C-alpha positions in Angstrom: 18.9 15.3 -0.6 15.9 17.0 1.0 16.5 19.3 3.9 14.0 19.3 6.8 13.0 22.9 6.1 12.1 21.9 2.5 9.3 19.5 3.5 6.0 20.8 2.4 3.6 18.3 4.0 2.7 17.4 7.5 2.7 13.7 6.6 6.0 12.5 5.4 8.5 9.7 5.9 12.0 8.8 4.8 11.9 7.3 1.3 12.7 3.6 1.1 15.9 3.0 -0.9 16.6 6.7 -1.1 19.3 7.8 1.3 18.5 11.3 2.7 15.3 11.6 0.6 11.8 11.9 1.9 8.4 10.8 0.6 5.6 13.3 1.0 2.2 13.9 -0.6 1.1 11.2 -3.0 4.5 9.6 -2.9 4.1 9.1 0.9 0.7 7.5 0.5 2.0 5.2 -2.3 4.9 4.1 0.0 2.5 3.6 3.0 0.2 1.4 0.9 3.1 -0.6 -0.4 4.5 -1.1 3.1 1.1 -2.2 4.4 0.5 -4.7 1.6 4.0 -6.2 1.6 4.1 -6.7 5.4 2.8 -10.0 6.6 0.4 -9.8 9.5 2.1 -10.8 12.7 5.6 -9.9 11.6 5.8 -6.5 13.4 6.4 -6.9 17.2 3.8 -5.1 19.3 1.6 -4.5 16.2 0.4 -8.0 15.3 -2.5 -6.8 13.1 -0.4 -4.5 11.0 0.0 -5.5 7.4 -2.0 -7.9 5.2 -2.7 -11.5 4.6 -2.4 -11.4 0.8 0.5 -13.9 0.9 -1.9 -16.6 2.1 -3.4 -16.7 -1.4 -0.4 -16.9 -3.6 -0.8 -20.6 -4.3 -4.6 -20.5 -4.7 -6.2 -21.0 -8.1 -6.1 -17.7 -10.0 -9.9 -16.8 -9.8 -10.0 -17.6 -6.1 -6.7 -15.8 -5.4 -7.8 -12.6 -7.1 -11.0 -12.2 -5.1 -9.2 -12.9 -1.8 -6.3 -10.6 -2.6 -8.7 -7.8 -3.5 -10.6 -8.3 -0.2 -7.4 -8.5 1.9 -6.0 -5.4 0.1 -9.1 -3.4 0.7 -9.4 -4.4 4.4 -5.7 -3.7 5.2 -5.8 -0.2 3.5 -9.1 0.7 5.2 -7.6 -0.2 8.6 -4.1 1.3 8.2 -4.3 4.1 5.7 -7.2 6.3 6.9 -6.2 9.3 4.8 -7.6 7.8 1.6 -10.8 6.2 0.2 -10.2 3.1 -1.9 -12.1 3.5 -5.2 -11.1 0.2 -6.8 -8.6 -2.7 -6.5 -7.6 -4.9 -9.4 -5.2 -7.9 -9.5 -3.3 -9.3 -12.4 -1.5 -12.7 -11.9 1.0 -14.2 -14.3 3.5 -17.0 -13.9 5.8 -15.3 -11.5 4.2 -12.0 -10.3 1.1 -10.6 -8.8 0.3 -6.9 -9.7 -2.1 -5.1 -7.4 -3.4 -1.8 -8.7 -5.2 0.4 -6.2 -7.1 3.5 -7.3 -7.8 5.9 -4.4 -8.9 9.4 -3.5 -7.3 11.5 -0.8 -10.0 12.3 1.8 -9.2 16.0 2.5 -8.3 17.3 -1.0 -10.1 14.9 -3.3 -6.7 14.3 -5.0 -6.8 11.0 -6.9 -3.9 8.5 -7.1 -3.0 5.1 -8.3 -0.6 2.8 -6.4 0.8 -0.4 -7.9 2.3 -3.1 -5.8 4.2 -6.0 -7.3 4.6 -9.3 -5.3 
């Protein structure tokens, strides 16, 4: 369990599925990206544009779905996670899952990271 005086970063949040734990640094950004992409637009009261529309493309043909998911991912992150620059987005689709891989750079420190989101 992390104590408040042990938090090293200005940007932090409580870790999802981690009672008493906090996400900070790269882990905070990964959690934010995951939250943005897995939240359907219109599902958050008073923030109707928060989230992404990637779920609209789940039943599309694979080639068409990939390009739309990449666009929706990039657009949502550019709008809602301004601490980073997106370097690349790739999508892998198999029978039951969609894996989105985002390579990014932290704007202030040039730290690089990779976030993977599974739908």
